[in-house]
Each structure stands twice: as structure tokens, then as C-alpha cells.
C-alpha positions in Angstrom: 121.4 58.4 10.6 120.3 61.5 8.7 121.5 62.5 5.3 123.0 65.7 6.7 125.0 63.8 9.2 126.4 61.5 6.6 127.3 64.2 4.2 125.6 64.9 0.9 125.5 66.7 -2.3 126.1 70.4 -2.6 128.2 73.1 -1.0 127.2 73.7 2.6 125.5 77.0 3.6 127.3 76.6 7.0 130.2 78.6 5.5 128.5 81.7 6.6 128.4 80.6 10.2 130.0 83.3 12.5 132.4 80.7 13.9 134.5 80.9 10.7 134.8 84.7 11.0 135.9 84.4 14.6 138.4 81.7 13.7 139.9 83.9 11.2 140.0 86.8 13.5 141.8 84.8 16.1 144.2 83.3 13.6 145.2 86.7 12.3 145.6 88.0 15.9 147.8 85.1 17.0 149.9 85.2 13.9 150.7 88.8 14.7 151.3 88.2 18.4 153.6 85.2 17.5 155.6 87.3 15.0 156.0 90.2 17.5 157.2 87.7 20.1 159.8 86.4 17.7 160.8 89.9 16.8 161.4 90.7 20.5 163.4 87.6 21.0 165.6 88.4 17.9 166.3 92.0 19.0 167.0 91.1 22.6 169.1 88.0 21.6 171.3 89.9 19.1 171.7 92.8 21.6 172.9 90.4 24.3 175.2 88.8 21.7 176.6 92.1 20.8 177.3 93.0 24.4 179.1 89.7 25.2 180.7 88.7 21.8 184.1 89.5 20.6 183.1 89.0 17.0 180.3 91.6 16.8 179.5 94.7 18.9 176.4 96.8 19.4 174.8 98.7 17.6 175.6 96.4 14.7 174.3 93.2 16.4 171.2 95.1 17.5 170.5 96.3 13.9 170.8 92.7 12.7 168.2 91.7 15.3 165.9 94.6 14.3 166.2 93.4 10.7 165.3 89.8 11.5 162.6 90.9 13.9 161.1 93.1 11.2 161.2 90.2 8.7 159.1 88.1 11.1 156.5 90.9 11.3 156.4 91.5 7.6 155.9 87.7 6.9 152.9 87.7 9.3 151.4 90.8 7.7 151.7 89.2 4.2 150.0 86.1 5.5 147.1 88.2 7.0 146.8 90.3 3.7 147.0 87.1 1.6 144.1 85.5 3.6 142.0 88.7 3.2 142.7 89.0 -0.5 141.9 85.3 -1.3 138.7 84.6 -3.4 136.1 81.9 -3.4 136.1 79.8 -6.6 134.9 76.5 -8.0 137.1 74.0 -9.7 137.6 70.4 -10.6 140.1 67.7 -9.6 141.9 66.9 -12.9 144.7 64.7 -11.8 146.5 62.9 -8.9 150.1 62.0 -8.7 152.3 60.0 -6.3 156.1 60.4 -6.7 159.0 58.9 -4.9 161.6 61.6 -4.3 164.9 62.0 -2.6 166.5 64.9 -0.7 169.8 65.5 1.2 169.7 65.3 5.0 172.7 66.7 6.7 174.2 65.1 9.9 176.9 67.6 10.8 179.0 69.9 8.5 179.1 68.5 5.0 178.2 65.0 6.0 174.8 63.9 4.5 172.7 61.1 3.3 169.8 60.7 0.9 166.4 60.5 2.4 163.6 59.0 0.3 160.0 60.2 0.7 156.6 59.9 -1.1 155.0 63.1 -2.4 151.2 62.9 -2.9 149.7 65.7 -5.1 146.2 66.5 -6.1 145.7 68.9 -9.1 142.7 71.2 -9.2 141.8 73.5 -12.1 139.6 76.5 -11.3 136.8 77.6 -13.6 139.2 80.5 -14.6 141.7 77.9 -15.8 144.3 78.3 -13.2 146.0 75.2 -11.8 146.2 74.6 -8.1 147.8 71.8 -6.1 147.4 70.2 -2.7 150.5 68.3 -1.6 151.5 66.1 1.3 154.6 64.1 2.2 154.3 60.5 3.3 150.6 60.9 3.9 148.0 59.8 1.4 144.9 60.8 3.4 144.1 63.9 1.2 145.3 62.1 -1.8 142.7 59.4 -1.3 139.9 61.8 -0.2 139.8 63.5 -3.6 139.0 61.6 -6.8 139.6 62.7 -10.4 136.4 64.6 -11.6 135.4 65.8 -8.1 134.0 69.3 -8.1 135.4 71.5 -5.3 135.0 74.9 -3.9 137.9 77.0 -2.6 136.7 79.1 0.2 138.0 82.7 0.5 140.2 83.6 3.5 140.1 80.0 4.8 142.3 78.8 1.9 140.6 75.4 2.1 138.6 73.2 -0.2 135.1 71.7 0.1 133.9 68.8 -2.0 130.5 69.1 -3.7 129.8 65.3 -3.4 130.4 64.1 0.2 127.7 61.4 0.1 130.1 58.4 0.1 132.7 59.9 2.5 133.5 58.5 5.9 135.8 61.4 6.8 135.8 65.2 6.4 138.4 67.9 6.8 137.7 71.0 8.9 137.6 74.0 6.5 139.0 76.2 9.3 141.9 74.2 10.9 142.2 71.3 8.4 141.8 68.7 11.2 140.5 65.3 10.1 137.0 64.4 11.4 134.4 61.7 11.2 131.7 62.4 8.7 129.1 61.9 11.4 130.4 64.8 13.4 128.8 68.2 13.1 131.6 70.3 14.6 135.4 70.0 14.4 136.9 68.1 17.4 139.8 70.5 17.4 138.5 74.1 16.8 134.7 73.5 17.1 134.0 75.1 13.8 131.0 73.7 11.9 131.9 71.0 9.4 130.8 71.7 5.9 128.7 68.7 4.8 
């Protein structure tokens, strides 16, 4: 088994592979398509409601549908802009924390119960001093993947992290779609993007 296949030291040059640019292009396109679909459903749904309801008439119902539909489109645009504006930076894992938390879960009306869950958080400080976190509920995979002291690189637009030292890892996360892969794989089993190892 080759060193490259096992994962090694250093940040991968494969980040410049055209597959990542294509993945981002498709992600932005589908985000916009999905938001437009939701917007159309909201407008049509509220228009039909306004035509058949005794509580709200058109054009008031249609205006509410337009407002909600516009909100879906604005959210998608902010996500796309946010990805384009994100920067590549290096940082270090400075802490990890596991907390048992509780939250209200509602049955119907005001009837609720307390649900307990585990929150796993990895704390990363960038070279510029900013604190970043990666969190997951009831799943310690990412929590165990990173160790305190690990050097990491945040890749622009992908909003994902790459470890500098992958030499002892048996798993690797896809920097495009975040799917979990075996360290021996060269391409993500889900999106076929190159794995940065």
C-alpha cells in the first residue's frame, strides 16, 4: 500500500482539481433551483388558500406567498455569496468538548417532554486568532477524527477542513460533500471528488 493511499503529511495539492470547481458550480445551481421551486410552491399555495379560505382573501394571501417565496430565494443567494466570499486559512485544534444537553420536544399543543442529547464540539483557532467550531449531535465521528494540537486548513468556498497529518488515519472526510470515506480510497464514494490525502 502506497504512502499516498494511506494518507500522509501535508496539505494535498488535489484541492486545485477541476472536480471541486464543478462541484461548487453544481451546488450553487441546485441551491438556486431548489429555492425557486420552494418560492413557486409558496406563491401558488397561498394563492389557492386565498381563493378557497374564509379567513384570508387574495391578493393578501398571494402577497404573503410572494414574501415567503422571496425569503427562500434570498437565503439561497446569501448562501451562494457566503461560499464565494469565504477564505482559505490555516488553524490549530485547541480544544474538544462533549456536553449532555436537554431541549423541549413538543407532542401537540403545549404538551412537551425533555429530550437529552450529546453535543460534540471541536474548537479551532485560526492563525488570525478567530475561534471556529465544528459541532455534531449524538455523533462523535468528527470529534474523534480531530485531536488537540492538529494543524488544519479551511478551504475557501468548500467551507471544509483538511488535516495536515493524516498518516495515522483510517478514515477521511470528503472536502466537497463531507461524506465519510476509507483512507485507502482516492475518490469520494458519494460525489466522486478527489480525497485530500
